[in-house]
C-alpha positions in Angstrom: 94.2 281.2 118.2 93.2 284.2 116.9 89.4 284.9 116.0 90.4 284.5 112.4 92.5 281.6 113.1 89.9 280.0 114.8 87.3 281.1 111.5 89.4 279.0 109.4 89.7 275.8 111.4 86.3 275.8 111.8 85.8 276.0 107.6 88.2 273.5 107.2 86.8 271.5 109.9 83.0 272.1 108.5 84.3 271.5 104.7 85.9 268.3 105.8 83.0 266.9 107.1 81.1 267.9 104.4 83.2 266.0 102.1 82.6 262.9 104.3 79.2 263.7 104.5 79.2 263.6 100.5 81.6 259.9 100.1 79.1 258.4 102.4 76.4 259.5 100.3 78.3 258.1 97.6 79.3 254.9 99.0 75.6 254.2 100.5 74.1 254.9 96.7 73.9 251.0 96.1 71.5 250.5 99.1 67.8 250.3 98.9 64.9 251.0 99.9 62.9 253.7 100.9 64.9 254.6 104.3 68.1 254.3 102.9 66.7 256.8 100.4 64.9 258.9 102.8 68.3 259.1 104.9 70.5 260.3 101.9 67.8 262.8 101.1 67.9 264.6 104.4 71.8 264.3 104.5 72.2 266.0 101.3 69.9 268.8 102.2 72.0 269.0 105.5 74.8 269.2 103.2 73.6 272.3 101.2 72.7 274.0 104.3 76.1 273.4 105.6 77.6 274.6 102.5 75.7 277.6 102.0 76.4 278.5 106.2 79.9 277.9 105.4 80.1 280.6 102.8 78.4 282.8 105.1 80.7 282.4 107.5 83.5 283.5 105.2 81.6 286.5 103.1 81.0 287.7 107.3 84.9 286.9 107.9 85.9 288.9 105.3 83.9 291.5 105.9 84.8 292.3 109.5 88.1 291.8 108.5 87.9 294.7 106.4 85.7 297.4 108.4 88.3 296.5 111.1 90.5 297.0 109.2 89.3 300.4 107.8 88.5 301.7 111.5 92.2 301.2 112.3 93.1 303.0 109.2 91.0 306.0 109.7 91.8 306.1 113.9 95.6 304.5 114.1 96.0 306.6 117.3 92.5 305.9 118.8 93.2 302.3 118.0 96.8 302.5 119.3 94.9 304.0 122.5 91.8 301.4 123.2 94.8 298.5 122.6 96.9 300.1 125.3 94.2 300.6 127.3 92.9 297.0 126.9 96.5 295.2 127.2 97.0 298.1 130.8 94.1 296.3 132.0 94.4 292.4 131.6 98.3 293.1 132.8 96.5 294.6 135.8 93.8 291.9 136.6 96.7 289.2 135.5 98.8 290.5 138.3 96.2 290.3 140.6 95.8 286.7 140.5 99.1 286.1 141.0 
């Protein structure tokens, strides 16, 4: 799984948790009492924080992908050389373990 795929899965999971939490808040809206109101308020705050964090992660992922793309386009041969070197190093390390 690539980093981008992992970020996408994490974002999807976080959005699912936020949706479940919002549904839980709606389902318990009939509950009365000071404790229930306090818990709903705390949950609402946590949901907003999670949404903000999710948006920030998505923006950072897009920025990182653009920066990587620009670097590779500006330095294609250097990028291939680094990739080849890392692949060679990994091949040697994996070959030693067997």
